[in-house]
DOROFI-702537 format. One record per residue (C-alpha): chain; x, y, z. Coordinates in steps of 0.5 Angstrom, whole numbers, plus 500, padded with zeros to 3 digits. Example, Ala and Ser with C-alpha at 12.3 -4.5 7.8 and 13.67 -1.06 7.14 Angstrom:
<sites>
> A	525	491	516 .
> A	527	498	514 .
</sites>
This chain:
<sites>
> A	879	472	416 .
> A	873	472	422 .
> A	877	470	427 .
> A	882	476	425 .
> A	876	481	424 .
> A	875	479	432 .
> A	882	480	434 .
> A	882	487	431 .
> A	875	488	435 .
> A	878	486	441 .
> A	883	492	441 .
> A	883	499	442 .
> A	880	505	440 .
> A	888	508	438 .
> A	890	501	436 .
> A	884	499	430 .
> A	886	502	426 .
> A	893	500	424 .
> A	891	493	426 .
> A	886	494	419 .
> A	891	497	415 .
> A	896	492	416 .
> A	890	485	415 .
> A	888	490	407 .
> A	896	489	406 .
> A	897	482	408 .
> A	891	480	404 .
> A	894	484	398 .
> A	900	479	398 .
> A	897	473	398 .
> A	900	469	393 .
> A	893	466	391 .
> A	889	471	388 .
> A	882	467	389 .
> A	881	469	395 .
> A	882	477	395 .
> A	877	480	393 .
> A	872	476	398 .
> A	877	477	403 .
> A	876	484	403 .
> A	869	485	401 .
> A	869	481	409 .
> A	873	486	411 .
> A	870	493	408 .
> A	864	491	411 .
> A	866	490	418 .
> A	869	496	419 .
> A	864	502	414 .
> A	858	497	416 .
> A	860	497	424 .
> A	858	503	429 .
> A	863	499	433 .
> A	870	501	429 .
> A	868	509	429 .
> A	867	514	422 .
> A	875	517	423 .
> A	878	510	422 .
> A	874	508	417 .
> A	875	513	413 .
> A	883	513	415 .
> A	883	506	413 .
> A	878	507	406 .
> A	883	512	404 .
> A	888	507	405 .
> A	885	502	401 .
> A	884	507	396 .
> A	891	510	395 .
> A	893	501	395 .
> A	890	502	389 .
> A	891	507	386 .
> A	898	507	386 .
> A	897	500	382 .
> A	898	495	388 .
> A	894	490	385 .
> A	896	490	377 .
> A	891	484	375 .
> A	885	488	371 .
> A	880	485	372 .
> A	881	484	379 .
> A	882	491	382 .
> A	876	492	377 .
> A	871	487	381 .
> A	874	490	388 .
> A	873	497	387 .
> A	865	494	385 .
> A	865	491	390 .
> A	868	496	395 .
> A	863	502	393 .
> A	857	497	393 .
> A	859	496	400 .
> A	860	504	401 .
> A	852	506	398 .
> A	849	505	404 .
> A	853	510	408 .
> A	855	515	401 .
> A	854	521	406 .
> A	860	519	411 .
> A	865	515	407 .
> A	864	521	399 .
> A	872	524	399 .
> A	873	516	399 .
> A	867	514	394 .
> A	869	519	389 .
> A	876	517	388 .
> A	874	510	387 .
> A	869	514	380 .
> A	874	515	379 .
> A	879	508	379 .
> A	873	506	376 .
> A	872	510	370 .
> A	879	509	368 .
> A	879	502	369 .
> A	872	503	364 .
> A	875	508	359 .
> A	881	503	358 .
> A	875	499	357 .
> A	872	502	351 .
> A	865	502	355 .
> A	864	510	354 .
> A	857	510	356 .
> A	858	507	363 .
> A	865	511	365 .
> A	861	517	363 .
> A	854	514	369 .
> A	859	513	373 .
> A	863	520	373 .
> A	855	523	374 .
> A	855	520	380 .
> A	861	522	383 .
> A	858	529	387 .
> A	861	535	385 .
> A	856	541	390 .
> A	855	536	397 .
> A	854	541	402 .
> A	860	535	406 .
> A	865	537	401 .
> A	865	541	394 .
> A	869	541	389 .
> A	873	546	386 .
> A	870	550	380 .
> A	876	548	376 .
> A	876	540	378 .
> A	868	540	376 .
> A	870	543	370 .
> A	874	538	369 .
> A	870	533	370 .
> A	863	536	367 .
> A	869	536	361 .
> A	870	529	360 .
> A	863	526	362 .
> A	862	530	355 .
> A	868	527	351 .
> A	865	519	353 .
> A	857	521	351 .
> A	861	524	344 .
> A	864	517	344 .
> A	858	514	346 .
> A	853	518	340 .
> A	850	520	346 .
> A	849	529	344 .
> A	843	528	348 .
> A	846	528	354 .
> A	852	531	352 .
> A	850	538	350 .
> A	847	537	358 .
> A	853	537	361 .
> A	856	541	356 .
> A	852	547	358 .
> A	853	547	365 .
> A	861	546	363 .
> A	860	553	360 .
> A	860	557	366 .
> A	866	555	368 .
> A	869	555	363 .
> A	874	561	365 .
> A	875	558	372 .
> A	883	554	369 .
> A	888	557	365 .
> A	891	549	364 .
> A	891	549	357 .
> A	890	541	355 .
> A	882	541	358 .
> A	881	548	354 .
> A	883	544	349 .
> A	878	538	349 .
> A	872	544	351 .
> A	873	547	345 .
> A	874	541	341 .
> A	868	538	344 .
> A	864	545	342 .
> A	865	543	336 .
> A	863	535	336 .
> A	857	538	340 .
> A	855	543	334 .
> A	857	538	329 .
> A	852	533	333 .
> A	846	538	333 .
> A	847	539	326 .
> A	850	546	326 .
> A	855	545	321 .
> A	857	551	320 .
> A	860	552	326 .
> A	862	546	327 .
> A	866	546	320 .
> A	871	553	323 .
> A	872	551	330 .
> A	874	544	327 .
> A	878	548	322 .
> A	881	552	328 .
> A	882	547	332 .
> A	887	543	326 .
> A	893	549	327 .
> A	893	548	335 .
> A	901	545	335 .
> A	900	542	340 .
> A	895	536	338 .
> A	898	530	335 .
> A	899	532	327 .
> A	895	525	326 .
> A	889	527	329 .
> A	890	535	328 .
> A	889	532	320 .
> A	883	528	324 .
> A	880	535	325 .
> A	882	537	319 .
> A	878	533	316 .
> A	872	533	320 .
> A	872	541	318 .
> A	872	540	310 .
> A	866	533	312 .
> A	862	540	316 .
> A	864	544	310 .
> A	860	540	306 .
> A	854	538	310 .
> A	852	546	312 .
> A	847	548	308 .
> A	850	551	302 .
> A	851	560	301 .
> A	855	565	301 .
> A	858	564	309 .
> A	859	557	306 .
> A	862	559	301 .
> A	867	563	305 .
> A	868	558	310 .
> A	871	553	304 .
> A	875	558	300 .
> A	879	558	307 .
> A	879	550	306 .
> A	881	550	300 .
> A	886	554	301 .
> A	889	549	306 .
> A	895	548	303 .
> A	893	541	308 .
> A	886	539	304 .
> A	890	536	298 .
> A	892	530	302 .
> A	886	529	304 .
> A	881	523	302 .
> A	875	528	301 .
> A	879	534	298 .
> A	876	532	290 .
> A	868	534	294 .
> A	872	540	297 .
> A	875	542	290 .
> A	868	542	287 .
> A	863	546	291 .
> A	868	551	292 .
> A	870	551	284 .
> A	862	551	284 .
> A	862	545	280 .
> A	856	540	280 .
> A	857	534	284 .
> A	855	527	280 .
> A	852	522	284 .
> A	858	516	283 .
> A	862	523	288 .
> A	856	522	293 .
> A	856	516	294 .
> A	864	516	295 .
> A	864	521	300 .
> A	856	518	303 .
> A	861	513	306 .
> A	865	516	311 .
> A	861	519	314 .
> A	858	518	321 .
> A	851	515	323 .
> A	849	522	326 .
> A	851	526	319 .
> A	846	521	314 .
> A	841	523	319 .
> A	833	522	315 .
> A	830	529	316 .
> A	822	530	315 .
> A	819	534	310 .
> A	814	539	313 .
> A	806	539	310 .
> A	807	546	307 .
> A	813	544	303 .
> A	810	537	301 .
> A	803	540	298 .
> A	808	545	294 .
> A	811	540	292 .
> A	806	536	289 .
> A	804	541	285 .
> A	806	540	278 .
> A	807	542	270 .
> A	800	542	269 .
> A	801	545	262 .
> A	806	539	261 .
> A	805	534	257 .
> A	811	528	259 .
> A	811	526	265 .
> A	816	529	271 .
> A	823	526	271 .
> A	823	524	278 .
> A	818	522	284 .
> A	821	525	290 .
> A	818	531	294 .
> A	824	532	298 .
> A	831	530	301 .
> A	831	524	305 .
> A	838	526	308 .
> A	842	532	311 .
> A	846	529	306 .
> A	842	529	301 .
> A	840	535	303 .
> A	846	539	302 .
> A	848	537	295 .
> A	842	540	293 .
> A	842	546	294 .
> A	849	545	293 .
> A	847	545	285 .
> A	842	549	284 .
> A	847	554	287 .
> A	851	552	281 .
> A	847	552	277 .
> A	845	560	278 .
> A	852	560	276 .
> A	851	556	269 .
> A	845	558	266 .
> A	841	565	267 .
> A	834	562	267 .
> A	831	554	268 .
> A	825	552	269 .
> A	822	548	274 .
> A	822	541	270 .
> A	830	542	269 .
> A	831	544	275 .
> A	828	538	278 .
> A	831	534	272 .
> A	838	535	275 .
> A	836	536	283 .
> A	832	529	281 .
> A	825	532	284 .
> A	820	534	282 .
> A	818	540	278 .
> A	814	542	286 .
> A	820	540	290 .
> A	824	545	285 .
> A	820	550	286 .
> A	819	550	293 .
> A	828	549	294 .
> A	829	555	290 .
> A	825	559	293 .
> A	828	557	301 .
> A	834	560	298 .
> A	832	565	296 .
> A	828	568	301 .
> A	835	567	307 .
> A	838	571	303 .
> A	842	565	300 .
> A	842	564	293 .
> A	840	571	289 .
> A	834	570	283 .
> A	827	571	283 .
> A	821	567	281 .
> A	816	566	276 .
> A	810	562	277 .
> A	806	564	270 .
> A	813	561	264 .
> A	815	557	270 .
> A	821	560	270 .
> A	827	562	276 .
> A	833	567	273 .
> A	838	568	278 .
> A	842	574	279 .
> A	849	572	280 .
> A	852	572	272 .
> A	852	580	272 .
> A	859	581	275 .
> A	861	576	269 .
> A	858	580	263 .
> A	861	586	264 .
> A	868	581	264 .
> A	867	578	258 .
> A	868	584	254 .
> A	876	581	253 .
> A	879	575	250 .
> A	885	572	252 .
> A	888	580	254 .
> A	887	582	246 .
> A	883	588	250 .
> A	877	591	249 .
> A	871	588	245 .
> A	867	594	242 .
> A	859	593	246 .
> A	854	596	241 .
> A	848	597	245 .
> A	842	596	240 .
> A	833	595	244 .
> A	832	589	242 .
> A	824	590	245 .
> A	824	585	251 .
> A	830	585	257 .
> A	831	578	256 .
> A	831	579	250 .
> A	837	585	248 .
> A	841	580	253 .
> A	841	574	250 .
> A	843	578	243 .
> A	848	582	247 .
> A	852	575	250 .
> A	852	572	242 .
> A	854	578	239 .
> A	859	579	245 .
> A	862	571	244 .
> A	862	572	236 .
> A	866	579	237 .
> A	871	574	242 .
> A	872	568	237 .
> A	873	574	231 .
> A	878	576	234 .
> A	882	570	237 .
> A	883	568	230 .
> A	886	575	228 .
> A	891	575	233 .
> A	892	567	232 .
> A	893	570	224 .
> A	897	575	226 .
> A	903	569	231 .
> A	902	566	223 .
> A	898	560	227 .
> A	893	560	223 .
> A	892	562	215 .
> A	887	568	212 .
> A	885	562	209 .
> A	883	557	213 .
> A	881	562	218 .
> A	876	565	213 .
> A	875	557	211 .
</sites>
């Protein structure tokens, strides 16, 4: 190789370029591939780093080499990767002179690393591409594609912090392209960034929207829909989450998902049991199982126990430990408001597996944030729920038998009055049902009287 390079160096400037290019073809055509990488290294080093060759010839030579490598001139994956990495290393000292060729090599190396599923290294290679240099600036749509690709690779490696940095750069360029595939990748990155940032409600809505896009493969759409359900379950309990749960529950495709059971229970406001939560937890990704810290104020409030009770608390937990833990506790608290008119701090703590003080703290926060309708009586250590008033109006009818006469009676305290009225309505409904069954001949009068 040294003798051939010496012959090329002795040629005139106009003859050097064809001579070096013919050497590339000659080296790549060798049957013994073990000598290709070292000979190409010597050749690239000579052309790029020796001033006698010239910048014009060097760029022409590197552009042709990049073209050959990109066109599959070397079929062996490991050999091609080695040559690309070595060429990048050799041209590092002359980066500004060969910026366009170096960028093209970086794109090729990122493709090779992505094939190997080395996501973080592929992202690092793309980060090294000069997008806004003084000599050559890429158009906005090309920058946007590069940023989205970096975000996608970082999210595969679950590096959400750095991914969000490049996502913010991409946002300002989102109007620069009309390419449908790129925009879909951008929307998917939006959803995943919200997911990793624990903005689960926002992520669920974006995932669900993407699950309807016909251009996406059917299996992938099913995975996106499953991600939407997972994020909806993990979202903070309240009216906004209820709307998202309703949208997902009414989606016919949700019935085929493994998470449909917990989705239906949350939508129908059923209390979740530990075994169901454990089964769902096994399907979560690491960032969705992140530990959460309890503030010092909440720890202090949770430590206040029911001093009047002689019975010890059923739990010593001061608050939820994970995102899922918090979501389930808040849901069970919301579900209990559909069942009970009121509940003691101790009773709610037993339901949520928390100390009475911690249960009161969770209820207080949800009431403050408008996610739970109710009030707290700290004297009697009771939580009163306001969610059952609409149902009271509908309890006057039983099985379509018509209106049951309701007689108002002043019984003193408002809560005693409400309790007595519910007993009266229930007894009237039972009586109406028995009379209806007797008219149909399904129940004998004597049996009903007994």
